[in-house]
C-alpha positions, 0 to 999 in steps of 0.5 A: 208534062210532055211525053218523050222518046228517044226510040220508036217505042210507044209509052204504056202504064201498067196498073199492078196488083198490090200483092206479092208487090216484090214478084211484080217487077221481076215477073214483067221483066222476064215476060218482056224478055220472052217476047223478045223485048227488053224492059225500058222504063223513063222513071224508077219504079216505085216497088210499093206503088202500083203504077209502072210506066213502060217503053215497049215497041208495039201493042202487040208485045204489050198484049202478049205480056198481059196473056201471061202476067197475074201480077199485073191488073190492066194495061193502058197506052199512056197519053198524058200524065202529070202531077196537077190537072193543068200539067196533064192537060199540057201533056194530052194536047201536046200527045200526037193527034195521029196517035189518037185520031183512030180511037176518036172517030165520029162512028166509034163508041167510047167510055171514060173510066175513073180509077184511084189509088188509096182514095174512094171518090164519089159519083159526083167527083168521078162525073167532074173529072170526066167533064173536065176532059172537054178539051180531048177531040172525042167525036164518037158517042157514049156507051157505057155497056159495050164501047168500042174503045175504053179510056181511063182516068187513074189518080195516085193518092200515095200508099199510106192509108193514114195520111191521104192528100187532098190531091193526087201526086200523079195522074194518068190517062190512056187508052185501055189495052188489056186485062192481066190474068188475074183470073187464073188464080181462082180457076186454079185455085187449090180449094178446088184442086182434085189432088192436094197435099200439105204443101201444095203451091198456091195457085198465084205464086205458081204462075209467077215462078212460071212466068219468072222461069220464062216457060213457054209453049213446047219447053221441057220443064222438070221439078225435082220436088215435085210434090201434088205437082201444083208447079206442073200444073202452072207450066203446062197452062203456058204450053210446057211439057212437064215432068218431076221426081220426089223421093215420097212414094205416097205422094207419087202414086197419091196413096195413104192419109189425105190432106183435106179435111174430113177425108181420111185417106186419098182416092183412087184416082187422087194423083198428079196426072188427074190434077193435069186432066182437071185443067184439060192439060193432060197432053202436057204431061209426061211423067213422074217418078220416085227418085231421090234428089240427091242421087243422079238418075239422068244423063249428064247433058242439057235436058231441060228448059226449066227447073222450078221447084220448092224444096222441103224445109223440114216444117210441113214436110221432112228433108230426106235422102236415101241412106243410112246412119250406120257407118257400114253400108251395104252396097251390094245388097239386091233388093226386091223391086217393091223395097222402100230403102231407108232415109236419112236427113237431107240438110238443106245446105246439102239441098241447095249444092245439089240443086245448083249442080243439078241445074248447071248439068241439066239446063239449056243454055239461058235455061232458068232455075226457080226455087224458094229459099227459106231464110231467118230474117235476123241473120239474112243477107245477100251472101246466103243465097247459094251461087254457082259458076254456071248460073247467075242470079236474076231476082231475089224476092221476098215472101214473109213467113213469120216475124223471124223467117221468111222465104225467098224466090231465087231465080238463077239463069245458066250462062255457061256450059257445066265442067267437072270443076264446077260441081265442087266450086262451093268447096274451093271458091269463097264466092260459091261456098253454100250457107250452112245456117240453113240446116238450122232453119227449122229449129229457129222456125219453131224457136220463134214460134214457141217464144211467140206462144210464151209472150202471149201466155205471159200477156194472159 
């Protein structure tokens, strides 16, 4: 299978991680866009496959993508591929020699790795596959520890562990370029985080959200439901200046009961600033403040390059806004500076209407909004996702929470300037109507939990 290109792009092979599978392709597309490159692939991507073939203009762009991605393990310059060893050989022998030659010189060192997906090979089988590549014009010396160049033979045995074929479906060979940033997941793990809460976002998803939002150096990023600041940490890692708001006074100021086991109260330095200091990112921290996301506190013009957030669903954290359930509210009363106003339930449907309007007003053109949307799976359709005339839907990825609930990572991009009429589009135009079903998400979530408990009790 010869590798042909209709343009000047080089062909690369991405080896993807097998977690958060729905998030991988949108992340790669977003990172290519950050690098000023469009997504191009010669074949349709199988969402469950760890292999993605890409056409990228040059190696520099490919390396820049790998310096950001947490969804990809490794990147290779693809020299050949096929369904059989014979097809692979034909593909490799037709690869331009001028592209191979710099890496096959007699004064260089190299190593060949064997990578298989969904099948384990013995050492003898690996050596046999390496020996079968003797038709390649390697002139350098083998160095297993510190080679100048690393090559890899990758075999794809499908995704069904209960039906592994004798021969691979696809075989790839290429030159290793770079590894992704999977190490960030461990180094930024919330298990080691100074300040955490009940809803602190795990490191992997935080970095995925930052990449979906196309966060880059010197951007200004805002989180209107900031919590313990996990999303601010991931954005600051990429050089963005970060700020946020939250209605919870104790969370913002690091007071009250601790979320860690065997710790009753939060310590004196447990706060969002301390989290950024922990990773040497304090210079990117602007501030956080106690504020109600349903109330306007910002000047109405474009401020933020990205807005990324995880709104409360009413499961681990309550959905609240300032207000009173009384029919008559005294709005002229002057309160003391330390007064904490009463709060009422902030319905999920209203949260998303306010969030999209806020993004439409305060995002710069082409800025992105990335947020989580909780859904009850039996009732889900794509029409449930809130829309706005100023925002274009870019991606919609699902993370399963239980057998009957999930949350979807929604990425939207600002495509036009906000007009006054856009604020009420959800009331006047059917295509932008808000989804009221979100308001019952908490009841449906716990009703499913109770049913599951009852079923288990009946079995016992």
